[in-house]
Short mmCIF file of the C-alpha atoms (twelve columns), coordinates in Angstrom:
data_MODEL
# 
_entry.id   MODEL 
# 
loop_
_atom_site.group_PDB 
_atom_site.id 
_atom_site.type_symbol 
_atom_site.label_atom_id 
_atom_site.label_alt_id 
_atom_site.label_comp_id 
_atom_site.label_asym_id 
_atom_site.label_seq_id 
_atom_site.Cartn_x 
_atom_site.Cartn_y 
_atom_site.Cartn_z 
_atom_site.pdbx_PDB_model_num 
ATOM 1   C CA . UNK A 1   86.457 -21.866 163.276 1 
ATOM 2   C CA . UNK A 2   86.501 -24.023 166.861 1 
ATOM 3   C CA . UNK A 3   83.410 -25.578 167.802 1 
ATOM 4   C CA . UNK A 4   84.684 -26.017 171.024 1 
ATOM 5   C CA . UNK A 5   83.565 -23.147 172.582 1 
ATOM 6   C CA . UNK A 6   79.879 -23.065 172.973 1 
ATOM 7   C CA . UNK A 7   79.348 -19.439 173.760 1 
ATOM 8   C CA . UNK A 8   81.604 -18.233 171.117 1 
ATOM 9   C CA . UNK A 9   79.678 -20.041 168.194 1 
ATOM 10  C CA . UNK A 10  76.362 -19.180 169.796 1 
ATOM 11  C CA . UNK A 11  77.387 -15.372 169.813 1 
ATOM 12  C CA . UNK A 12  78.561 -15.641 166.149 1 
ATOM 13  C CA . UNK A 13  75.017 -17.438 164.816 1 
ATOM 14  C CA . UNK A 14  73.248 -14.535 167.166 1 
ATOM 15  C CA . UNK A 15  75.388 -11.823 165.507 1 
ATOM 16  C CA . UNK A 16  74.135 -13.186 162.101 1 
ATOM 17  C CA . UNK A 17  70.766 -12.667 162.996 1 
ATOM 18  C CA . UNK A 18  71.249 -9.129  164.582 1 
ATOM 19  C CA . UNK A 19  72.974 -8.115  161.467 1 
ATOM 20  C CA . UNK A 20  70.491 -9.431  159.171 1 
ATOM 21  C CA . UNK A 21  67.702 -7.391  161.236 1 
ATOM 22  C CA . UNK A 22  69.910 -4.586  161.361 1 
ATOM 23  C CA . UNK A 23  70.146 -4.669  157.724 1 
ATOM 24  C CA . UNK A 24  66.728 -3.581  157.216 1 
ATOM 25  C CA . UNK A 25  66.479 -0.838  159.334 1 
ATOM 26  C CA . UNK A 26  67.201 2.645   158.126 1 
ATOM 27  C CA . UNK A 27  67.784 4.397   161.680 1 
ATOM 28  C CA . UNK A 28  71.728 4.996   161.411 1 
ATOM 29  C CA . UNK A 29  72.697 5.550   164.935 1 
ATOM 30  C CA . UNK A 30  70.889 2.645   166.340 1 
ATOM 31  C CA . UNK A 31  72.287 0.310   163.614 1 
ATOM 32  C CA . UNK A 32  75.712 1.369   164.086 1 
ATOM 33  C CA . UNK A 33  75.255 0.851   167.640 1 
ATOM 34  C CA . UNK A 34  73.878 -2.525  167.685 1 
ATOM 35  C CA . UNK A 35  76.847 -3.579  165.387 1 
ATOM 36  C CA . UNK A 36  79.461 -2.501  167.414 1 
ATOM 37  C CA . UNK A 37  77.579 -3.972  170.365 1 
ATOM 38  C CA . UNK A 38  76.779 -7.174  168.737 1 
ATOM 39  C CA . UNK A 39  80.656 -7.671  167.381 1 
ATOM 40  C CA . UNK A 40  82.017 -6.735  171.069 1 
ATOM 41  C CA . UNK A 41  79.986 -9.489  172.338 1 
ATOM 42  C CA . UNK A 42  81.852 -11.835 169.839 1 
ATOM 43  C CA . UNK A 43  85.280 -10.379 170.389 1 
ATOM 44  C CA . UNK A 44  85.246 -10.332 174.187 1 
ATOM 45  C CA . UNK A 45  84.318 -13.870 174.095 1 
ATOM 46  C CA . UNK A 46  86.990 -14.663 171.849 1 
ATOM 47  C CA . UNK A 47  89.658 -12.624 173.714 1 
ATOM 48  C CA . UNK A 48  88.327 -13.706 177.267 1 
ATOM 49  C CA . UNK A 49  89.226 -17.374 176.059 1 
ATOM 50  C CA . UNK A 50  92.674 -16.870 175.884 1 
ATOM 51  C CA . UNK A 51  92.902 -15.294 179.431 1 
ATOM 52  C CA . UNK A 52  93.049 -16.436 182.801 1 
ATOM 53  C CA . UNK A 53  91.314 -15.364 186.260 1 
ATOM 54  C CA . UNK A 54  90.134 -12.091 186.800 1 
ATOM 55  C CA . UNK A 55  91.297 -10.707 183.390 1 
ATOM 56  C CA . UNK A 56  89.109 -13.779 181.659 1 
ATOM 57  C CA . UNK A 57  86.179 -12.397 184.068 1 
ATOM 58  C CA . UNK A 58  86.292 -9.044  182.588 1 
ATOM 59  C CA . UNK A 59  86.242 -9.707  179.376 1 
ATOM 60  C CA . UNK A 60  83.142 -12.202 179.675 1 
ATOM 61  C CA . UNK A 61  81.236 -9.311  181.892 1 
ATOM 62  C CA . UNK A 62  82.057 -6.857  178.900 1 
ATOM 63  C CA . UNK A 63  80.409 -9.479  176.484 1 
ATOM 64  C CA . UNK A 64  77.448 -9.782  178.806 1 
ATOM 65  C CA . UNK A 65  77.078 -6.200  178.937 1 
ATOM 66  C CA . UNK A 66  77.233 -5.642  175.296 1 
ATOM 67  C CA . UNK A 67  74.705 -8.418  174.578 1 
ATOM 68  C CA . UNK A 68  72.348 -6.484  177.110 1 
ATOM 69  C CA . UNK A 69  72.963 -3.276  174.912 1 
ATOM 70  C CA . UNK A 70  72.295 -5.168  171.915 1 
ATOM 71  C CA . UNK A 71  68.895 -6.398  173.412 1 
ATOM 72  C CA . UNK A 72  68.183 -2.664  174.031 1 
ATOM 73  C CA . UNK A 73  69.118 -1.799  170.569 1 
ATOM 74  C CA . UNK A 74  66.644 -4.247  169.000 1 
ATOM 75  C CA . UNK A 75  63.895 -3.428  171.317 1 
ATOM 76  C CA . UNK A 76  64.448 0.138   170.331 1 
ATOM 77  C CA . UNK A 77  64.239 -0.804  166.544 1 
ATOM 78  C CA . UNK A 78  60.952 -2.608  167.535 1 
ATOM 79  C CA . UNK A 79  59.459 0.710   168.830 1 
ATOM 80  C CA . UNK A 80  60.214 2.616   165.838 1 
ATOM 81  C CA . UNK A 81  59.437 0.021   162.931 1 
ATOM 82  C CA . UNK A 82  57.043 -2.606  162.838 1 
ATOM 83  C CA . UNK A 83  59.319 -5.474  162.639 1 
ATOM 84  C CA . UNK A 84  59.093 -9.202  163.929 1 
ATOM 85  C CA . UNK A 85  62.143 -9.251  166.106 1 
ATOM 86  C CA . UNK A 86  60.981 -12.456 168.421 1 
ATOM 87  C CA . UNK A 87  63.513 -14.864 166.930 1 
ATOM 88  C CA . UNK A 88  66.624 -12.117 167.396 1 
ATOM 89  C CA . UNK A 89  65.444 -11.169 171.042 1 
ATOM 90  C CA . UNK A 90  65.126 -15.064 172.181 1 
ATOM 91  C CA . UNK A 91  68.698 -15.682 170.509 1 
ATOM 92  C CA . UNK A 92  69.943 -12.869 172.640 1 
ATOM 93  C CA . UNK A 93  68.256 -13.958 175.695 1 
ATOM 94  C CA . UNK A 94  70.050 -17.481 175.703 1 
ATOM 95  C CA . UNK A 95  73.337 -15.316 174.836 1 
ATOM 96  C CA . UNK A 96  72.723 -13.315 177.597 1 
ATOM 97  C CA . UNK A 97  72.310 -16.062 180.185 1 
ATOM 98  C CA . UNK A 98  75.383 -18.017 178.693 1 
ATOM 99  C CA . UNK A 99  77.675 -14.866 179.241 1 
ATOM 100 C CA . UNK A 100 75.978 -14.414 182.631 1 
ATOM 101 C CA . UNK A 101 77.253 -17.686 183.752 1 
ATOM 102 C CA . UNK A 102 80.536 -17.234 182.142 1 
ATOM 103 C CA . UNK A 103 81.558 -14.037 183.959 1 
ATOM 104 C CA . UNK A 104 80.291 -15.304 187.280 1 
ATOM 105 C CA . UNK A 105 82.348 -18.204 187.427 1 
# 
């Protein structure tokens, strides 16, 4: 694992938190969507790292959009189940900020 790319490392840590949260939820379609969205963040950051120019920005933009989608899933889970998601939402907020900066470069 390459620790030189902070955004990817952050995404992997956040993915662990999101997956742990979703393991406690029994709303299948939200769990599936949340897992796919969170995995998309990690995979697009990894692939974007190997690209240049507008192609790189496109992958980072997709990572940002997927991070926003993950936030929406976590919020929906909160509406339907009494779970504490403060730590997960704080981590996702940081990840959204990092991916926003990356795709705007």
